Jmol script that loads the backbone (N, CA, C; Angstrom):
load data "model"
ATOM      1  N   UNK A   1       9.611   3.113 -11.202  1.00  0.00           N
ATOM      2  CA  UNK A   1       9.854   1.706 -10.542  1.00  0.00           C
ATOM      3  C   UNK A   1       9.430   0.548 -11.690  1.00  0.00           C
ATOM      4  N   UNK A   2       8.279   0.961 -12.357  1.00  0.00           N
ATOM      5  CA  UNK A   2       7.947  -0.127 -13.136  1.00  0.00           C
ATOM      6  C   UNK A   2       8.071   0.504 -14.734  1.00  0.00           C
ATOM      7  N   UNK A   3       8.285  -0.715 -15.460  1.00  0.00           N
ATOM      8  CA  UNK A   3       8.380  -0.385 -16.950  1.00  0.00           C
ATOM      9  C   UNK A   3       7.538  -1.230 -17.787  1.00  0.00           C
ATOM     10  N   UNK A   4       8.181  -1.746 -18.809  1.00  0.00           N
ATOM     11  CA  UNK A   4       7.325  -2.584 -19.827  1.00  0.00           C
ATOM     12  C   UNK A   4       6.964  -3.880 -19.354  1.00  0.00           C
ATOM     13  N   UNK A   5       7.682  -4.228 -18.411  1.00  0.00           N
ATOM     14  CA  UNK A   5       7.557  -5.740 -17.748  1.00  0.00           C
ATOM     15  C   UNK A   5       6.611  -5.753 -16.608  1.00  0.00           C
ATOM     16  N   UNK A   6       5.954  -4.551 -16.526  1.00  0.00           N
ATOM     17  CA  UNK A   6       4.964  -4.400 -15.518  1.00  0.00           C
ATOM     18  C   UNK A   6       3.478  -5.102 -16.272  1.00  0.00           C
ATOM     19  N   UNK A   7       2.722  -6.115 -15.341  1.00  0.00           N
ATOM     20  CA  UNK A   7       1.457  -6.597 -15.706  1.00  0.00           C
ATOM     21  C   UNK A   7       0.677  -6.014 -14.745  1.00  0.00           C
ATOM     22  N   UNK A   8      -0.542  -5.769 -15.280  1.00  0.00           N
ATOM     23  CA  UNK A   8      -1.658  -5.431 -14.465  1.00  0.00           C
ATOM     24  C   UNK A   8      -2.547  -6.382 -14.141  1.00  0.00           C
ATOM     25  N   UNK A   9      -2.878  -6.534 -12.789  1.00  0.00           N
ATOM     26  CA  UNK A   9      -3.735  -7.603 -12.548  1.00  0.00           C
ATOM     27  C   UNK A   9      -5.116  -7.094 -11.720  1.00  0.00           C
ATOM     28  N   UNK A  10      -6.301  -7.580 -11.979  1.00  0.00           N
ATOM     29  CA  UNK A  10      -7.313  -7.132 -11.494  1.00  0.00           C
ATOM     30  C   UNK A  10      -7.578  -7.758 -10.000  1.00  0.00           C
ATOM     31  N   UNK A  11      -7.743  -6.782  -9.055  1.00  0.00           N
ATOM     32  CA  UNK A  11      -7.915  -7.401  -7.676  1.00  0.00           C
ATOM     33  C   UNK A  11      -9.177  -7.362  -7.139  1.00  0.00           C
ATOM     34  N   UNK A  12     -10.277  -6.559  -7.646  1.00  0.00           N
ATOM     35  CA  UNK A  12     -11.536  -6.442  -7.164  1.00  0.00           C
ATOM     36  C   UNK A  12     -12.294  -5.649  -8.271  1.00  0.00           C
ATOM     37  N   UNK A  13     -13.723  -5.721  -8.067  1.00  0.00           N
ATOM     38  CA  UNK A  13     -14.614  -5.031  -8.951  1.00  0.00           C
ATOM     39  C   UNK A  13     -14.704  -3.636  -8.449  1.00  0.00           C
ATOM     40  N   UNK A  14     -14.552  -3.348  -7.204  1.00  0.00           N
ATOM     41  CA  UNK A  14     -14.670  -1.974  -6.565  1.00  0.00           C
ATOM     42  C   UNK A  14     -13.867  -1.843  -5.257  1.00  0.00           C
ATOM     43  N   UNK A  15     -13.203  -0.760  -5.065  1.00  0.00           N
ATOM     44  CA  UNK A  15     -12.182  -0.635  -3.866  1.00  0.00           C
ATOM     45  C   UNK A  15     -13.067  -0.968  -2.557  1.00  0.00           C
ATOM     46  N   UNK A  16     -14.383  -0.547  -2.537  1.00  0.00           N
ATOM     47  CA  UNK A  16     -15.137  -0.943  -1.339  1.00  0.00           C
ATOM     48  C   UNK A  16     -15.023  -2.509  -0.809  1.00  0.00           C
ATOM     49  N   UNK A  17     -14.860  -3.320  -1.957  1.00  0.00           N
ATOM     50  CA  UNK A  17     -14.667  -4.783  -1.553  1.00  0.00           C
ATOM     51  C   UNK A  17     -13.229  -4.977  -0.831  1.00  0.00           C
ATOM     52  N   UNK A  18     -12.406  -4.132  -1.021  1.00  0.00           N
ATOM     53  CA  UNK A  18     -10.943  -4.309  -0.398  1.00  0.00           C
ATOM     54  C   UNK A  18     -10.846  -3.593   0.853  1.00  0.00           C
ATOM     55  N   UNK A  19     -11.291  -2.273   0.851  1.00  0.00           N
ATOM     56  CA  UNK A  19     -11.427  -1.200   2.090  1.00  0.00           C
ATOM     57  C   UNK A  19     -12.741  -0.567   1.929  1.00  0.00           C
ATOM     58  N   UNK A  20     -13.379  -0.888   2.822  1.00  0.00           N
ATOM     59  CA  UNK A  20     -14.841  -0.450   2.874  1.00  0.00           C
ATOM     60  C   UNK A  20     -14.966   1.058   3.498  1.00  0.00           C
ATOM     61  N   UNK A  21     -14.003   1.435   4.281  1.00  0.00           N
ATOM     62  CA  UNK A  21     -14.101   2.696   4.933  1.00  0.00           C
ATOM     63  C   UNK A  21     -13.186   3.811   4.123  1.00  0.00           C
ATOM     64  N   UNK A  22     -13.348   4.991   4.375  1.00  0.00           N
ATOM     65  CA  UNK A  22     -12.698   6.108   3.752  1.00  0.00           C
ATOM     66  C   UNK A  22     -11.077   6.342   4.234  1.00  0.00           C
ATOM     67  N   UNK A  23     -10.878   5.917   5.424  1.00  0.00           N
ATOM     68  CA  UNK A  23      -9.544   5.839   5.958  1.00  0.00           C
ATOM     69  C   UNK A  23      -9.398   4.648   6.808  1.00  0.00           C
ATOM     70  N   UNK A  24      -8.827   3.771   5.973  1.00  0.00           N
ATOM     71  CA  UNK A  24      -8.467   2.368   6.506  1.00  0.00           C
ATOM     72  C   UNK A  24      -7.289   1.601   5.903  1.00  0.00           C
ATOM     73  N   UNK A  25      -6.882   0.539   6.529  1.00  0.00           N
ATOM     74  CA  UNK A  25      -5.621  -0.308   6.121  1.00  0.00           C
ATOM     75  C   UNK A  25      -6.281  -1.690   6.108  1.00  0.00           C
ATOM     76  N   UNK A  26      -5.593  -2.606   5.217  1.00  0.00           N
ATOM     77  CA  UNK A  26      -5.932  -3.770   5.351  1.00  0.00           C
ATOM     78  C   UNK A  26      -4.928  -4.622   4.548  1.00  0.00           C
ATOM     79  N   UNK A  27      -4.999  -5.933   4.590  1.00  0.00           N
ATOM     80  CA  UNK A  27      -4.229  -7.072   3.961  1.00  0.00           C
ATOM     81  C   UNK A  27      -4.674  -7.393   2.775  1.00  0.00           C
ATOM     82  N   UNK A  28      -3.631  -7.397   1.720  1.00  0.00           N
ATOM     83  CA  UNK A  28      -3.985  -8.023   0.298  1.00  0.00           C
ATOM     84  C   UNK A  28      -3.010  -8.970  -0.069  1.00  0.00           C
ATOM     85  N   UNK A  29      -3.452 -10.191  -0.594  1.00  0.00           N
ATOM     86  CA  UNK A  29      -2.664 -11.165  -1.033  1.00  0.00           C
ATOM     87  C   UNK A  29      -2.715 -11.208  -2.366  1.00  0.00           C
ATOM     88  N   UNK A  30      -1.567 -11.064  -3.372  1.00  0.00           N
ATOM     89  CA  UNK A  30      -1.727 -11.191  -4.660  1.00  0.00           C
ATOM     90  C   UNK A  30      -0.457 -12.079  -5.002  1.00  0.00           C
ATOM     91  N   UNK A  31      -0.685 -13.166  -5.856  1.00  0.00           N
ATOM     92  CA  UNK A  31       0.166 -14.115  -6.213  1.00  0.00           C
ATOM     93  C   UNK A  31       1.052 -14.720  -5.058  1.00  0.00           C
ATOM     94  N   UNK A  32       0.363 -14.942  -4.063  1.00  0.00           N
ATOM     95  CA  UNK A  32       1.118 -15.398  -2.746  1.00  0.00           C
ATOM     96  C   UNK A  32       1.815 -14.500  -1.913  1.00  0.00           C
ATOM     97  N   UNK A  33       1.858 -13.281  -2.382  1.00  0.00           N
ATOM     98  CA  UNK A  33       2.564 -12.192  -1.586  1.00  0.00           C
ATOM     99  C   UNK A  33       1.637 -11.298  -0.804  1.00  0.00           C
ATOM    100  N   UNK A  34       1.861 -11.222   0.492  1.00  0.00           N
ATOM    101  CA  UNK A  34       1.143 -10.321   1.353  1.00  0.00           C
ATOM    102  C   UNK A  34       1.634  -8.976   1.213  1.00  0.00           C
ATOM    103  N   UNK A  35       0.671  -8.001   1.280  1.00  0.00           N
ATOM    104  CA  UNK A  35       0.796  -6.497   1.030  1.00  0.00           C
ATOM    105  C   UNK A  35      -0.138  -5.740   1.717  1.00  0.00           C
ATOM    106  N   UNK A  36       0.243  -4.580   2.214  1.00  0.00           N
ATOM    107  CA  UNK A  36      -0.806  -3.745   2.798  1.00  0.00           C
ATOM    108  C   UNK A  36      -1.480  -2.715   1.930  1.00  0.00           C
ATOM    109  N   UNK A  37      -2.720  -2.766   1.917  1.00  0.00           N
ATOM    110  CA  UNK A  37      -3.574  -1.923   1.174  1.00  0.00           C
ATOM    111  C   UNK A  37      -4.249  -0.810   2.101  1.00  0.00           C
ATOM    112  N   UNK A  38      -4.224   0.506   1.414  1.00  0.00           N
ATOM    113  CA  UNK A  38      -4.897   1.422   2.332  1.00  0.00           C
ATOM    114  C   UNK A  38      -5.668   2.267   1.423  1.00  0.00           C
ATOM    115  N   UNK A  39      -6.409   3.293   2.236  1.00  0.00           N
ATOM    116  CA  UNK A  39      -7.194   4.119   1.290  1.00  0.00           C
ATOM    117  C   UNK A  39      -7.400   5.439   2.470  1.00  0.00           C
ATOM    118  N   UNK A  40      -7.293   6.548   1.812  1.00  0.00           N
ATOM    119  CA  UNK A  40      -7.753   7.817   2.696  1.00  0.00           C
ATOM    120  C   UNK A  40      -8.395   8.665   1.480  1.00  0.00           C
ATOM    121  N   UNK A  41      -9.720   8.627   1.649  1.00  0.00           N
ATOM    122  CA  UNK A  41     -10.485   9.219   0.704  1.00  0.00           C
ATOM    123  C   UNK A  41     -10.273   8.657  -0.607  1.00  0.00           C
ATOM    124  N   UNK A  42      -9.879   9.567  -1.695  1.00  0.00           N
ATOM    125  CA  UNK A  42      -9.842   9.024  -2.906  1.00  0.00           C
ATOM    126  C   UNK A  42      -8.320   8.506  -3.138  1.00  0.00           C
ATOM    127  N   UNK A  43      -7.505   8.482  -2.286  1.00  0.00           N
ATOM    128  CA  UNK A  43      -5.984   8.138  -2.344  1.00  0.00           C
ATOM    129  C   UNK A  43      -6.022   6.486  -1.961  1.00  0.00           C
ATOM    130  N   UNK A  44      -5.543   5.835  -2.804  1.00  0.00           N
ATOM    131  CA  UNK A  44      -5.401   4.305  -2.457  1.00  0.00           C
ATOM    132  C   UNK A  44      -3.972   4.057  -2.629  1.00  0.00           C
ATOM    133  N   UNK A  45      -3.332   3.019  -1.900  1.00  0.00           N
ATOM    134  CA  UNK A  45      -2.240   2.585  -2.102  1.00  0.00           C
ATOM    135  C   UNK A  45      -1.974   1.121  -1.715  1.00  0.00           C
ATOM    136  N   UNK A  46      -0.793   0.431  -2.284  1.00  0.00           N
ATOM    137  CA  UNK A  46      -0.473  -0.829  -1.922  1.00  0.00           C
ATOM    138  C   UNK A  46       0.915  -0.842  -1.687  1.00  0.00           C
ATOM    139  N   UNK A  47       1.400  -1.233  -0.369  1.00  0.00           N
ATOM    140  CA  UNK A  47       2.880  -1.256  -0.056  1.00  0.00           C
ATOM    141  C   UNK A  47       3.094  -2.658   0.643  1.00  0.00           C
ATOM    142  N   UNK A  48       4.534  -2.828   0.999  1.00  0.00           N
ATOM    143  CA  UNK A  48       4.953  -3.945   1.675  1.00  0.00           C
ATOM    144  C   UNK A  48       4.162  -4.220   2.907  1.00  0.00           C
ATOM    145  N   UNK A  49       4.047  -5.401   3.263  1.00  0.00           N
ATOM    146  CA  UNK A  49       3.304  -5.886   4.381  1.00  0.00           C
ATOM    147  C   UNK A  49       3.953  -5.648   5.685  1.00  0.00           C
ATOM    148  N   UNK A  50       5.326  -5.597   5.662  1.00  0.00           N
ATOM    149  CA  UNK A  50       6.030  -5.159   6.947  1.00  0.00           C
ATOM    150  C   UNK A  50       6.979  -3.958   6.634  1.00  0.00           C
ATOM    151  N   UNK A  51       7.184  -3.271   7.804  1.00  0.00           N
ATOM    152  CA  UNK A  51       8.150  -2.174   7.876  1.00  0.00           C
ATOM    153  C   UNK A  51       9.550  -2.627   7.737  1.00  0.00           C
ATOM    154  N   UNK A  52      10.224  -1.873   6.948  1.00  0.00           N
ATOM    155  CA  UNK A  52      11.728  -2.251   6.370  1.00  0.00           C
ATOM    156  C   UNK A  52      12.436  -2.073   7.741  1.00  0.00           C
ATOM    157  N   UNK A  53      12.117  -1.323   8.790  1.00  0.00           N
ATOM    158  CA  UNK A  53      13.055  -1.176  10.064  1.00  0.00           C
ATOM    159  C   UNK A  53      13.032  -2.476  10.782  1.00  0.00           C
ATOM    160  N   UNK A  54      11.969  -2.798  11.470  1.00  0.00           N
ATOM    161  CA  UNK A  54      11.739  -3.907  12.445  1.00  0.00           C
ATOM    162  C   UNK A  54      10.579  -4.911  12.144  1.00  0.00           C
ATOM    163  N   UNK A  55      10.186  -4.882  11.050  1.00  0.00           N
ATOM    164  CA  UNK A  55       9.104  -6.145  10.602  1.00  0.00           C
ATOM    165  C   UNK A  55       7.752  -5.645  11.159  1.00  0.00           C
ATOM    166  N   UNK A  56       7.310  -4.537  11.518  1.00  0.00           N
ATOM    167  CA  UNK A  56       6.172  -4.251  12.061  1.00  0.00           C
ATOM    168  C   UNK A  56       4.835  -4.569  10.988  1.00  0.00           C
ATOM    169  N   UNK A  57       3.958  -5.078  11.301  1.00  0.00           N
ATOM    170  CA  UNK A  57       2.807  -5.267  10.280  1.00  0.00           C
ATOM    171  C   UNK A  57       2.130  -4.087   9.961  1.00  0.00           C
ATOM    172  N   UNK A  58       2.244  -3.421   9.087  1.00  0.00           N
ATOM    173  CA  UNK A  58       1.866  -2.199   8.694  1.00  0.00           C
ATOM    174  C   UNK A  58       0.425  -2.056   8.533  1.00  0.00           C
ATOM    175  N   UNK A  59      -0.337  -3.054   8.301  1.00  0.00           N
ATOM    176  CA  UNK A  59      -1.760  -2.979   8.357  1.00  0.00           C
ATOM    177  C   UNK A  59      -2.334  -2.849   9.735  1.00  0.00           C
ATOM    178  N   UNK A  60      -1.420  -2.810  10.763  1.00  0.00           N
ATOM    179  CA  UNK A  60      -1.800  -2.729  12.092  1.00  0.00           C
ATOM    180  C   UNK A  60      -1.546  -1.410  12.629  1.00  0.00           C
ATOM    181  N   UNK A  61      -0.862  -0.533  11.811  1.00  0.00           N
ATOM    182  CA  UNK A  61      -0.686   0.745  12.060  1.00  0.00           C
ATOM    183  C   UNK A  61      -1.650   1.569  11.669  1.00  0.00           C
ATOM    184  N   UNK A  62      -1.494   2.794  11.372  1.00  0.00           N
ATOM    185  CA  UNK A  62      -2.618   3.795  10.893  1.00  0.00           C
ATOM    186  C   UNK A  62      -2.086   4.789  10.020  1.00  0.00           C
ATOM    187  N   UNK A  63      -3.033   5.692   9.509  1.00  0.00           N
ATOM    188  CA  UNK A  63      -2.903   6.660   8.694  1.00  0.00           C
ATOM    189  C   UNK A  63      -3.036   8.071   9.228  1.00  0.00           C
ATOM    190  N   UNK A  64      -1.808   8.724   9.309  1.00  0.00           N
ATOM    191  CA  UNK A  64      -2.217   9.988  10.104  1.00  0.00           C
ATOM    192  C   UNK A  64      -2.878  11.045   9.316  1.00  0.00           C
ATOM    193  N   UNK A  65      -2.896  12.260  10.073  1.00  0.00           N
ATOM    194  CA  UNK A  65      -3.702  13.352   9.342  1.00  0.00           C
ATOM    195  C   UNK A  65      -2.897  13.917   8.053  1.00  0.00           C
ATOM    196  N   UNK A  66      -1.933  13.735   7.954  1.00  0.00           N
ATOM    197  CA  UNK A  66      -0.943  14.080   6.811  1.00  0.00           C
ATOM    198  C   UNK A  66      -1.059  13.069   5.541  1.00  0.00           C
ATOM    199  N   UNK A  67      -1.790  11.910   5.946  1.00  0.00           N
ATOM    200  CA  UNK A  67      -1.700  10.580   4.887  1.00  0.00           C
ATOM    201  C   UNK A  67      -0.628   9.751   5.027  1.00  0.00           C
ATOM    202  N   UNK A  68       0.266   9.924   6.074  1.00  0.00           N
ATOM    203  CA  UNK A  68       1.441   8.995   6.051  1.00  0.00           C
ATOM    204  C   UNK A  68       1.121   7.663   6.650  1.00  0.00           C
ATOM    205  N   UNK A  69       1.519   6.592   6.383  1.00  0.00           N
ATOM    206  CA  UNK A  69       1.497   5.415   6.899  1.00  0.00           C
ATOM    207  C   UNK A  69       2.396   5.272   8.078  1.00  0.00           C
ATOM    208  N   UNK A  70       1.761   5.039   9.235  1.00  0.00           N
ATOM    209  CA  UNK A  70       2.616   5.103  10.497  1.00  0.00           C
ATOM    210  C   UNK A  70       2.659   3.361  10.989  1.00  0.00           C
ATOM    211  N   UNK A  71       4.025   3.146  11.158  1.00  0.00           N
ATOM    212  CA  UNK A  71       4.166   1.734  11.760  1.00  0.00           C
ATOM    213  C   UNK A  71       3.743   1.675  13.214  1.00  0.00           C
ATOM    214  N   UNK A  72       2.990   0.526  13.524  1.00  0.00           N
ATOM    215  CA  UNK A  72       2.636   0.278  14.787  1.00  0.00           C
ATOM    216  C   UNK A  72       3.841   0.014  15.872  1.00  0.00           C
ATOM    217  N   UNK A  73       4.980  -0.288  15.436  1.00  0.00           N
ATOM    218  CA  UNK A  73       5.956  -0.675  16.327  1.00  0.00           C
ATOM    219  C   UNK A  73       6.719   0.515  16.988  1.00  0.00           C
ATOM    220  N   UNK A  74       7.508   1.411  15.923  1.00  0.00           N
ATOM    221  CA  UNK A  74       8.229   2.458  16.444  1.00  0.00           C
ATOM    222  C   UNK A  74       7.661   3.746  15.815  1.00  0.00           C
ATOM    223  N   UNK A  75       6.685   3.799  15.306  1.00  0.00           N
ATOM    224  CA  UNK A  75       6.057   5.100  14.503  1.00  0.00           C
ATOM    225  C   UNK A  75       6.658   5.798  13.566  1.00  0.00           C
ATOM    226  N   UNK A  76       7.613   5.007  12.885  1.00  0.00           N
ATOM    227  CA  UNK A  76       8.081   5.407  11.657  1.00  0.00           C
ATOM    228  C   UNK A  76       7.175   5.749  10.717  1.00  0.00           C
ATOM    229  N   UNK A  77       7.148   6.795   9.905  1.00  0.00           N
ATOM    230  CA  UNK A  77       6.127   7.203   8.982  1.00  0.00           C
ATOM    231  C   UNK A  77       6.599   7.255   7.549  1.00  0.00           C
ATOM    232  N   UNK A  78       5.873   6.692   6.632  1.00  0.00           N
ATOM    233  CA  UNK A  78       6.167   6.627   5.357  1.00  0.00           C
ATOM    234  C   UNK A  78       4.908   7.168   4.489  1.00  0.00           C
ATOM    235  N   UNK A  79       5.396   7.892   3.336  1.00  0.00           N
ATOM    236  CA  UNK A  79       4.523   8.251   2.270  1.00  0.00           C
ATOM    237  C   UNK A  79       4.058   7.033   1.352  1.00  0.00           C
ATOM    238  N   UNK A  80       2.934   6.513   1.879  1.00  0.00           N
ATOM    239  CA  UNK A  80       2.538   5.199   0.973  1.00  0.00           C
ATOM    240  C   UNK A  80       2.608   5.286  -0.475  1.00  0.00           C
ATOM    241  N   UNK A  81       2.457   6.512  -1.054  1.00  0.00           N
ATOM    242  CA  UNK A  81       2.281   6.630  -2.533  1.00  0.00           C
ATOM    243  C   UNK A  81       3.744   6.434  -3.132  1.00  0.00           C
ATOM    244  N   UNK A  82       4.885   6.919  -2.456  1.00  0.00           N
ATOM    245  CA  UNK A  82       6.106   6.896  -3.045  1.00  0.00           C
ATOM    246  C   UNK A  82       7.194   6.022  -2.392  1.00  0.00           C
ATOM    247  N   UNK A  83       6.743   5.696  -1.120  1.00  0.00           N
ATOM    248  CA  UNK A  83       7.733   4.848  -0.262  1.00  0.00           C
ATOM    249  C   UNK A  83       8.595   5.475   0.545  1.00  0.00           C
ATOM    250  N   UNK A  84       8.782   6.806   0.432  1.00  0.00           N
ATOM    251  CA  UNK A  84       9.819   7.308   1.186  1.00  0.00           C
ATOM    252  C   UNK A  84       9.452   7.504   2.680  1.00  0.00           C
ATOM    253  N   UNK A  85      10.470   7.357   3.345  1.00  0.00           N
ATOM    254  CA  UNK A  85      10.476   7.514   4.914  1.00  0.00           C
ATOM    255  C   UNK A  85      10.367   8.997   5.118  1.00  0.00           C
ATOM    256  N   UNK A  86       9.313   9.580   5.951  1.00  0.00           N
ATOM    257  CA  UNK A  86       9.174  10.912   6.151  1.00  0.00           C
ATOM    258  C   UNK A  86       9.389  11.391   7.674  1.00  0.00           C
ATOM    259  N   UNK A  87       9.780  10.446   8.345  1.00  0.00           N
ATOM    260  CA  UNK A  87      10.128  10.853   9.808  1.00  0.00           C
ATOM    261  C   UNK A  87      11.605  10.802  10.051  1.00  0.00           C
ATOM    262  N   UNK A  88      12.408  10.580   9.015  1.00  0.00           N
ATOM    263  CA  UNK A  88      13.879  11.059   8.901  1.00  0.00           C
ATOM    264  C   UNK A  88      14.693   9.796   9.196  1.00  0.00           C
ATOM    265  N   UNK A  89      14.238   8.612   9.188  1.00  0.00           N
ATOM    266  CA  UNK A  89      15.240   7.599   9.557  1.00  0.00           C
ATOM    267  C   UNK A  89      15.925   6.881   8.470  1.00  0.00           C
ATOM    268  N   UNK A  90      15.358   7.223   7.062  1.00  0.00           N
ATOM    269  CA  UNK A  90      16.052   6.861   6.053  1.00  0.00           C
ATOM    270  C   UNK A  90      15.612   5.637   5.332  1.00  0.00           C
ATOM    271  N   UNK A  91      14.524   4.991   5.805  1.00  0.00           N
ATOM    272  CA  UNK A  91      14.070   3.759   5.297  1.00  0.00           C
ATOM    273  C   UNK A  91      13.155   3.975   4.001  1.00  0.00           C
ATOM    274  N   UNK A  92      13.182   2.943   3.198  1.00  0.00           N
ATOM    275  CA  UNK A  92      12.370   3.010   2.006  1.00  0.00           C
ATOM    276  C   UNK A  92      11.379   1.893   2.068  1.00  0.00           C
ATOM    277  N   UNK A  93      10.000   2.075   1.779  1.00  0.00           N
ATOM    278  CA  UNK A  93       8.935   1.221   1.763  1.00  0.00           C
ATOM    279  C   UNK A  93       8.566   0.771   0.316  1.00  0.00           C
ATOM    280  N   UNK A  94       8.659  -0.559   0.079  1.00  0.00           N
ATOM    281  CA  UNK A  94       8.397  -1.052  -1.146  1.00  0.00           C
ATOM    282  C   UNK A  94       6.706  -1.012  -1.590  1.00  0.00           C
ATOM    283  N   UNK A  95       6.433  -0.292  -2.647  1.00  0.00           N
ATOM    284  CA  UNK A  95       5.033   0.033  -2.933  1.00  0.00           C
ATOM    285  C   UNK A  95       4.785  -0.380  -4.533  1.00  0.00           C
ATOM    286  N   UNK A  96       3.349  -0.627  -4.911  1.00  0.00           N
ATOM    287  CA  UNK A  96       3.144  -0.875  -6.207  1.00  0.00           C
ATOM    288  C   UNK A  96       1.902   0.034  -6.535  1.00  0.00           C
ATOM    289  N   UNK A  97       1.899   0.294  -7.843  1.00  0.00           N
ATOM    290  CA  UNK A  97       0.954   1.176  -8.415  1.00  0.00           C
ATOM    291  C   UNK A  97      -0.516   0.486  -8.419  1.00  0.00           C
ATOM    292  N   UNK A  98      -1.465   1.232  -8.029  1.00  0.00           N
ATOM    293  CA  UNK A  98      -2.924   0.919  -8.085  1.00  0.00           C
ATOM    294  C   UNK A  98      -3.786   1.869  -8.747  1.00  0.00           C
ATOM    295  N   UNK A  99      -4.773   1.201  -9.546  1.00  0.00           N
ATOM    296  CA  UNK A  99      -5.623   2.086 -10.262  1.00  0.00           C
ATOM    297  C   UNK A  99      -7.041   1.507  -9.981  1.00  0.00           C
ATOM    298  N   UNK A 100      -8.027   2.424  -9.883  1.00  0.00           N
ATOM    299  CA  UNK A 100      -9.460   2.296  -9.975  1.00  0.00           C
ATOM    300  C   UNK A 100      -9.823   2.592 -11.404  1.00  0.00           C
ATOM    301  N   UNK A 101     -10.328   1.645 -12.198  1.00  0.00           N
ATOM    302  CA  UNK A 101     -10.769   1.670 -13.462  1.00  0.00           C
ATOM    303  C   UNK A 101     -12.358   1.354 -13.581  1.00  0.00           C
ATOM    304  N   UNK A 102     -12.826   1.779 -14.655  1.00  0.00           N
ATOM    305  CA  UNK A 102     -14.199   1.509 -14.966  1.00  0.00           C
ATOM    306  C   UNK A 102     -14.490  -0.056 -14.699  1.00  0.00           C
ATOM    307  N   UNK A 103     -13.585  -0.838 -15.047  1.00  0.00           N
ATOM    308  CA  UNK A 103     -13.956  -2.290 -15.052  1.00  0.00           C
ATOM    309  C   UNK A 103     -13.225  -2.883 -13.601  1.00  0.00           C
ATOM    310  N   UNK A 104     -12.894  -2.161 -12.785  1.00  0.00           N
ATOM    311  CA  UNK A 104     -12.447  -2.630 -11.506  1.00  0.00           C
ATOM    312  C   UNK A 104     -11.168  -2.032 -10.970  1.00  0.00           C
ATOM    313  N   UNK A 105     -10.771  -2.678  -9.834  1.00  0.00           N
ATOM    314  CA  UNK A 105      -9.322  -2.292  -9.305  1.00  0.00           C
ATOM    315  C   UNK A 105      -8.221  -3.141  -9.783  1.00  0.00           C
ATOM    316  N   UNK A 106      -7.176  -2.450 -10.189  1.00  0.00           N
ATOM    317  CA  UNK A 106      -6.112  -3.161 -10.787  1.00  0.00           C
ATOM    318  C   UNK A 106      -4.972  -2.818 -10.027  1.00  0.00           C
ATOM    319  N   UNK A 107      -3.757  -3.685  -9.871  1.00  0.00           N
ATOM    320  CA  UNK A 107      -2.486  -3.408  -9.375  1.00  0.00           C
ATOM    321  C   UNK A 107      -1.387  -3.832 -10.411  1.00  0.00           C
ATOM    322  N   UNK A 108      -0.344  -3.009 -10.507  1.00  0.00           N
ATOM    323  CA  UNK A 108       0.696  -3.252 -11.261  1.00  0.00           C
ATOM    324  C   UNK A 108       1.791  -4.141 -10.718  1.00  0.00           C
ATOM    325  N   UNK A 109       2.142  -5.251 -11.195  1.00  0.00           N
ATOM    326  CA  UNK A 109       3.102  -6.421 -10.540  1.00  0.00           C
ATOM    327  C   UNK A 109       4.211  -6.408 -11.639  1.00  0.00           C
ATOM    328  N   UNK A 110       5.354  -6.688 -11.043  1.00  0.00           N
ATOM    329  CA  UNK A 110       6.459  -6.911 -12.059  1.00  0.00           C
ATOM    330  C   UNK A 110       6.240  -8.300 -12.607  1.00  0.00           C
ATOM    331  N   UNK A 111       6.592  -8.453 -13.990  1.00  0.00           N
ATOM    332  CA  UNK A 111       6.667  -9.523 -14.310  1.00  0.00           C
ATOM    333  C   UNK A 111       7.682 -10.668 -13.863  1.00  0.00           C
ATOM    334  N   UNK A 112       7.060 -11.878 -13.768  1.00  0.00           N
ATOM    335  CA  UNK A 112       8.069 -12.948 -13.043  1.00  0.00           C
ATOM    336  C   UNK A 112       8.989 -13.435 -14.124  1.00  0.00           C
TER     337      UNK A 112
END
end "model"
wireframe off; spacefill off
backbone 0.3
color backbone group
């Protein structure tokens, strides 16, 4: 998805500033773009703010026992790390790379 035109942007010193709990969802805004940020243990992800099906606000959904992001409107499920719809409807969820490094939390954004 990303190539040499990806720029990495620091978004926090530590993941706990963004998502303080082990299993939680929140809203992140980078460069004026709203995104959903999530955490399940050591796994973090950043994906679209709204579900591609009917526009449900994904941060109002939940993370199921398998680690899938579940939309609050129609319960469509997505693998938040690769964007694929896992409940069979065929939708794709935009997502961005996120990394915890020694110097903070970074997100990969496409160059403008």
